[in-house]
C-alpha positions in Angstrom: -89.7 42.4 12.8 -90.8 42.1 16.5 -87.5 42.2 18.3 -88.8 41.1 21.6 -90.6 38.2 20.1 -87.4 37.1 18.3 -85.4 37.5 21.5 -88.0 35.3 23.4 -87.6 32.6 20.7 -83.8 32.7 20.9 -83.8 32.5 24.7 -86.1 29.5 24.6 -84.0 27.8 21.9 -80.8 28.1 23.9 -82.3 26.5 27.0 -83.8 29.5 28.9 -82.2 32.0 31.1 -81.0 29.2 33.5 -78.6 28.1 30.8 -77.2 31.7 30.2 -74.1 32.9 32.0 -73.3 36.1 30.2 -74.1 37.9 26.9 -72.7 40.5 24.7 -72.8 41.3 20.9 -70.6 42.4 18.1 -71.6 44.0 14.8 -73.5 41.0 13.5 -73.7 38.3 16.3 -75.0 37.6 19.7 -72.1 36.2 21.8 -73.2 34.1 24.6 -71.5 32.1 27.4 -73.8 29.1 28.1 -73.6 26.7 31.0 -74.4 23.7 28.6 -74.3 24.1 24.8 -75.6 20.6 24.5 -79.1 21.5 25.4 -79.5 24.1 22.7 -82.4 23.2 20.3 -80.5 23.9 17.0 -83.5 23.1 14.8 -85.7 25.6 16.6 -82.9 28.2 16.6 -82.4 27.8 12.9 -86.1 28.3 12.3 -86.2 31.8 14.0 -86.6 34.6 11.4 -83.9 36.8 12.9 -81.3 34.0 13.1 -79.0 33.6 10.1 -76.8 30.9 11.6 -75.0 29.9 14.8 -71.7 28.3 15.8 -69.6 27.7 18.9 -66.0 28.9 19.1 -63.6 29.5 22.0 -66.2 28.6 24.5 -68.7 31.1 23.2 -72.0 30.3 21.5 -72.5 32.9 18.7 -75.7 33.5 16.9 -75.6 35.4 13.6 -78.4 38.0 13.6 -77.2 40.7 11.2 -76.0 44.3 11.3 -78.5 46.8 12.5 -80.7 44.2 14.0 -78.4 42.5 16.6 -78.2 45.4 19.0 -82.1 45.7 19.1 -82.5 41.9 19.7 -79.7 42.1 22.3 -81.4 44.7 24.4 -84.6 42.7 24.5 -82.7 39.5 25.0 -80.8 40.7 28.2 -84.0 42.2 29.6 -85.9 38.9 29.2 -83.0 36.9 30.6 -82.8 39.2 33.6 -79.0 39.7 33.3 -77.0 42.9 32.8 -75.3 43.9 29.6 -71.8 42.3 29.6 -68.6 43.4 27.9 -66.8 41.2 25.4 -64.1 40.6 28.0 -66.6 39.5 30.6 -68.1 37.0 28.2 -64.7 35.7 27.3 -63.8 35.3 31.0 -67.1 33.4 31.6 -66.4 31.2 28.5 -62.9 30.4 29.6 -64.0 28.8 32.9 -65.4 25.8 30.9 -62.2 25.1 28.9 -59.6 22.4 29.6 -55.9 23.3 29.8 -55.3 22.7 26.1 -58.3 24.8 25.1 -57.0 27.6 27.4 -53.5 27.5 25.9 -55.0 27.6 22.3 -57.2 30.5 23.4 -54.3 32.3 24.9 -52.4 32.1 21.6 -55.5 33.2 19.7 -55.9 36.2 22.0 -52.3 37.2 21.4 -52.2 36.8 17.6 -55.6 37.9 16.5 -55.2 41.5 17.6 -52.0 41.9 15.5 -53.6 40.0 12.5 -54.8 43.3 10.8 -51.2 44.6 10.7 -49.9 41.2 9.4 -52.6 40.9 6.7 -52.1 44.5 5.6 -48.4 43.9 5.3 -49.1 40.8 3.2 -51.4 42.6 0.8 -48.8 45.4 0.4 -46.1 42.8 -0.2 -48.4 41.4 -2.9 -48.5 44.8 -4.6 -44.7 45.0 -4.4 -44.4 41.5 -5.9 -46.5 42.7 -8.9 -44.1 45.6 -9.5 -40.8 43.8 -8.8 -41.3 40.2 -9.8 -40.0 39.3 -13.3 -42.0 37.3 -15.8 -45.5 38.4 -14.8 -46.1 40.7 -17.7 -42.9 40.4 -19.6 -40.4 37.5 -20.1 -37.6 37.9 -17.6 -38.5 41.5 -16.8 -40.5 43.2 -14.1 -42.6 46.3 -14.2 -39.8 48.4 -12.7 -37.4 47.0 -15.2 -39.6 48.2 -18.1 -40.7 51.4 -16.2 -37.8 52.4 -14.0 -39.8 55.5 -12.8 -41.8 53.1 -10.7 -38.8 51.7 -8.8 -38.9 54.3 -6.0 -42.6 53.8 -5.5 -41.9 50.0 -5.2 -39.1 50.7 -2.7 -41.4 52.9 -0.6 -44.1 50.2 -0.7 -41.7 47.5 0.5 -40.6 49.7 3.4 -44.2 50.2 4.5 -45.0 46.5 4.0 -42.0 45.1 5.7 -42.4 47.2 8.9 -44.8 44.9 10.5 -42.5 41.9 10.0 -39.3 43.8 10.8 -40.7 44.9 14.2 -42.9 41.8 14.7 -41.6 41.1 18.2 -42.8 44.7 19.2 -46.3 43.8 18.0 -46.2 40.4 19.7 -44.8 41.9 22.9 -47.6 44.5 23.1 -50.4 41.9 22.6 -48.8 39.2 24.8 -48.1 41.5 27.8 -51.6 42.9 27.5 -53.0 39.4 27.5 -50.9 38.3 30.5 -52.0 41.3 32.5 -49.0 43.6 32.4 -48.3 47.1 30.9 -48.6 46.9 27.0 -46.1 49.7 26.5 -43.4 47.7 28.4 -44.3 44.8 26.1 -43.6 47.0 23.0 -40.3 48.0 24.4 -39.3 44.4 25.2 -40.1 43.4 21.7 -38.2 46.2 20.2 -35.1 45.4 22.4 -35.0 42.1 20.7 -34.6 43.7 17.2 -32.4 46.6 18.3 -30.1 47.8 15.4 -27.0 47.1 17.5 -27.8 43.4 17.5 -26.8 41.1 14.6 -29.9 40.7 12.5 -31.3 37.2 12.8 -31.6 36.8 9.1 -27.8 37.2 8.9 -27.0 34.8 11.6 -26.5 31.7 9.4 -24.0 33.5 7.2 -22.2 35.0 10.2 -21.9 31.5 11.8 -20.2 30.2 8.6 -17.8 33.1 8.5 -17.2 33.1 12.3 -18.1 36.8 12.6 -21.0 36.4 15.2 -20.6 39.3 17.6 -20.6 38.5 21.3 -20.7 40.1 24.8 -18.1 39.1 27.3 -19.7 39.0 30.7 -16.8 38.2 33.2 -15.5 35.5 30.8 -19.0 34.3 29.7 -19.5 34.9 26.0 -23.1 35.6 25.0 -24.0 35.9 21.3 -25.1 39.5 20.4 -28.0 38.6 18.1 -31.4 39.9 17.4 -34.7 37.9 17.1 -36.2 39.3 13.9 -39.2 37.2 12.7 -39.0 35.0 15.8 -42.2 34.1 17.8 -41.1 32.1 20.8 -38.4 34.4 22.4 -40.8 37.4 22.6 -43.7 35.2 23.9 -41.7 33.8 26.7 -40.0 37.1 27.5 -43.4 38.8 27.7 -44.6 36.3 30.1 -41.6 36.6 32.3 -41.8 40.5 32.1 -45.4 40.5 33.2 -44.8 38.2 36.1 -41.9 40.4 37.3 -44.0 43.6 36.8 -47.1 42.4 38.6 -44.9 41.0 41.4 -43.2 44.3 42.0 -46.4 46.4 41.4 -48.1 44.6 44.3 -45.1 45.3 46.6 -43.6 48.7 45.6 -45.3 51.8 47.0 -47.4 53.8 44.4 -45.2 56.9 44.9 -42.1 55.2 43.5 -43.6 52.6 41.1 -42.7 54.7 38.0 -39.0 54.8 39.1 -38.6 51.2 40.0 -41.2 48.8 38.5 -40.6 49.4 34.8 -36.8 49.8 34.8 -36.2 46.8 37.0 -38.7 44.5 35.1 -37.2 45.4 31.7 -33.6 45.1 33.0 -34.1 41.8 34.6 -36.2 40.4 31.7 -33.7 41.7 29.2 -30.7 40.0 30.8 -32.7 36.8 31.2 -33.7 36.9 27.6 -30.2 37.5 26.2 -28.6 34.9 28.5 -31.2 32.1 28.6 -34.6 32.7 27.1 -33.4 33.9 23.6 -30.8 31.2 22.9 -33.1 28.4 24.1 -36.3 29.5 22.3 -34.3 30.5 19.2 -33.0 26.9 19.0 -36.5 25.5 19.6 -38.1 27.7 17.0 -35.5 26.9 14.4 -35.8 23.1 15.2 -39.6 23.3 14.6 -39.1 25.2 11.4 -36.4 22.8 10.2 -38.6 19.8 11.1 -41.6 21.1 9.2 -39.5 22.0 6.2 -37.9 18.6 6.2 -41.3 16.8 6.3 -42.6 18.9 3.4 -39.4 18.5 1.5 -39.6 14.7 1.7 -43.3 14.1 1.8 -44.7 17.3 0.2 -47.8 15.8 -1.5 -48.8 13.7 1.6 -48.3 16.7 3.9 -50.4 18.9 1.6 -53.2 16.2 1.4 -53.3 15.8 5.2 -53.1 19.6 6.1 -55.6 20.5 3.3 -58.1 18.0 4.8 -57.5 18.9 8.4 -57.5 22.6 8.3 -61.3 22.9 8.2 -61.5 20.5 11.1 -59.0 22.6 13.0 -61.2 25.6 12.5 -64.1 23.8 14.3 -61.9 23.1 17.3 -60.3 26.6 17.3 -56.8 25.0 17.0 -56.2 26.7 13.7 -55.0 29.7 15.6 -51.9 27.8 16.7 -50.8 27.6 13.1 -50.7 31.4 12.7 -47.7 31.3 15.0 -46.1 28.6 12.9 -46.7 30.6 9.7 -45.1 33.6 11.2 -42.2 31.5 12.5 -41.7 30.1 9.0 -41.7 33.5 7.4 -39.3 34.8 10.0 -36.9 31.9 9.4 -37.1 31.3 5.7 -38.9 34.3 4.3 -41.7 32.0 3.0 -44.4 29.7 4.2 -45.8 26.6 2.5 -48.7 26.2 5.0 -50.6 29.4 4.5 -51.4 28.8 0.7 -53.3 25.6 1.9 -55.2 27.7 4.5 -56.4 30.1 1.8 -57.6 27.2 -0.4 -59.4 25.5 2.5 -61.3 28.7 3.1 -62.3 29.1 -0.5 -63.6 25.4 -0.5 -65.9 26.1 2.4 -67.2 29.2 0.7 -67.9 27.3 -2.6 -69.8 24.6 -0.7 -71.9 27.3 0.9 -72.6 28.8 -2.5 -73.7 25.5 -3.8 -76.3 25.2 -1.0 -77.5 28.7 -2.0 -77.9 27.6 -5.6 -79.6 24.3 -4.7 -81.9 25.5 -1.9 -85.5 26.5 -2.3 -85.6 28.2 1.1 -85.1 32.0 0.7 -83.5 32.3 4.2 -81.0 29.6 3.5 -80.2 31.1 0.1 -79.3 34.4 1.8 -77.2 32.7 4.4 -75.4 30.6 1.8 -74.6 33.8 -0.2 -73.4 35.9 2.7 -71.4 33.1 4.4 -69.9 32.1 1.0 -68.7 35.6 0.4 -67.3 35.8 3.9 -65.4 32.5 3.5 -63.9 33.6 0.1 -62.6 36.7 2.0 -61.1 34.6 4.7 -63.7 34.2 7.5 -65.2 30.7 7.4 -67.1 30.4 10.7 -70.5 31.5 9.2 -70.2 29.1 6.3 -68.9 26.3 8.5 -71.4 26.5 11.3 -74.3 28.2 9.6 -74.5 26.0 6.4 -71.8 23.3 5.8 -71.8 21.4 9.2 -75.6 21.8 9.4 -76.0 19.5 6.4 -72.6 17.7 6.9 -72.1 16.6 3.3 -71.0 20.2 2.1 -68.3 20.1 4.8 -67.1 16.7 3.8 -67.0 17.6 0.1 -65.2 20.9 0.9 -62.4 19.3 3.0 -62.0 16.6 0.4 -61.6 19.2 -2.3 -59.2 21.1 -0.1 -57.1 18.0 0.4 -56.8 17.4 -3.4 -55.8 21.0 -3.9 -53.4 20.9 -1.0 -51.8 17.7 -2.4 -51.4 19.5 -5.8 -49.9 22.8 -4.6 -47.6 21.1 -2.1 -46.3 18.8 -4.8 -45.6 21.9 -6.9 -43.8 23.6 -4.0 -46.2 26.6 -3.9 -45.0 29.2 -1.3 -46.3 32.5 0.1 -44.0 35.2 1.2 -46.5 36.7 3.7 -49.8 36.1 5.4 -52.6 37.8 3.5 -56.3 37.5 3.2 -57.1 33.8 3.6 -59.3 33.5 0.6 -59.5 34.5 -3.1 -57.4 37.7 -2.6 -54.7 35.4 -1.1 -53.1 35.0 -4.5 -51.4 38.4 -3.9 -49.4 36.9 -1.1 -48.2 33.9 -3.2 -44.6 34.1 -4.6 -45.2 35.1 -8.2 -43.4 32.1 -9.6 -46.2 29.9 -8.2 -49.2 32.0 -9.3 -50.2 29.5 -12.1 -50.1 26.5 -9.7 -52.0 28.4 -7.0 -54.7 29.4 -9.6 -55.1 25.7 -10.5 -55.5 25.0 -6.8 -58.2 27.7 -6.7 -60.0 26.2 -9.6 -60.1 22.9 -7.7 -61.6 24.3 -4.6 -64.1 26.4 -6.5 -65.3 23.8 -9.0 -65.3 20.6 -7.0 -67.2 21.8 -3.9 -69.6 23.8 -6.0 -70.5 21.1 -8.4 -70.2 18.2 -5.9 -72.3 19.8 -3.2 -75.0 21.1 -5.7 -75.5 17.7 -7.3 -75.6 15.9 -3.9 -78.0 18.5 -2.5 -80.3 18.1 -5.5 -80.2 14.3 -5.2 -80.9 14.3 -1.4 -83.5 17.1 -1.6 -82.9 18.3 2.0 -82.4 22.0 1.3 
């Protein structure tokens, strides 16, 4: 492959160097900040040999080139464009300038939660393993693996400790990522998050019972009683506290002499933020978070099938806009408050549906390049990453996307009507079954059959009839 020639064709297809603000690359994709994505010649871009697909997300136009090739094409690309090599952060910054306030807020949430996603997904997979060992009725009637083989009980206990850590100290993870995003010292964010789950505080999961029994511990500050509770599994308290902490730290860092910053900035920022959190931020955001959780639970309790139908249909659309990242915070809040989430199973099925539609295009197509793209993007979607399938295949032909979200809506209706729950966030695709509460495995498998068969058969038959692939 002539990498310079491929780079020239890509540059021409995106509107020339005048349309390029900044460029970087990851393992498989060129990541570009363009002045106007509307002038990109998508047809010309798709016909370039090196290009395996393209999509726009979070203000970046990303072109899938492939591992081992992308770095070579990138070097030729920036040389032809006459721009220097940019870091991922510089491209993100350039992309942000084009966003409206809502898009920026969504991007901020994404930038906070995506870095901690590996820890959350890992915890979900490990909890799935623990479920297999401890849940009764999977292999034997009313008995679990550790009931039949007690020698495995300590192994299961060790697994649950390892798996639960990310959720137990979730505010520490969010604090690190949020303060880093807001421009403060990440280590202070970790400490702020861990303060909110200190063992001296009443565990948030015991709060409801303590209220009933009248045993909620309190601080007495000159006659003002403050509830002495932790914020395990909560999202909003640590997000707001991290923002306040960063603002105080940055304010002081710009005014305190360098020689005494270590003695003053961190201690004062943590002390002030800690008091503000326990006095105001925590109680208010705790109430808001619980109100959101109670509202969602109430809606799905009363209109489960309708909610599943709507969310199942809309999730693929949310991915296109990037708004799906906001629901990660909702899932985490649900798990923190109720130990389960009814939203995440529908996410997993939606991803599988998009992958199945891409596989159908692979089977129906006579074009070798499109076959390869359908296979690779379909596998990616079944493992939880749908952007290549969405933007490289399904939206390109439109009907695979429509059939996929319709199938996802049907599956969402079914599993919501059956009350399917996940006890963690795992891999959002076929392996997602390990995060489902074991009592609902059968119903989730039926949902998986729906989103595998319907998009595969429907898209294949329509593609053969239309003859456009």
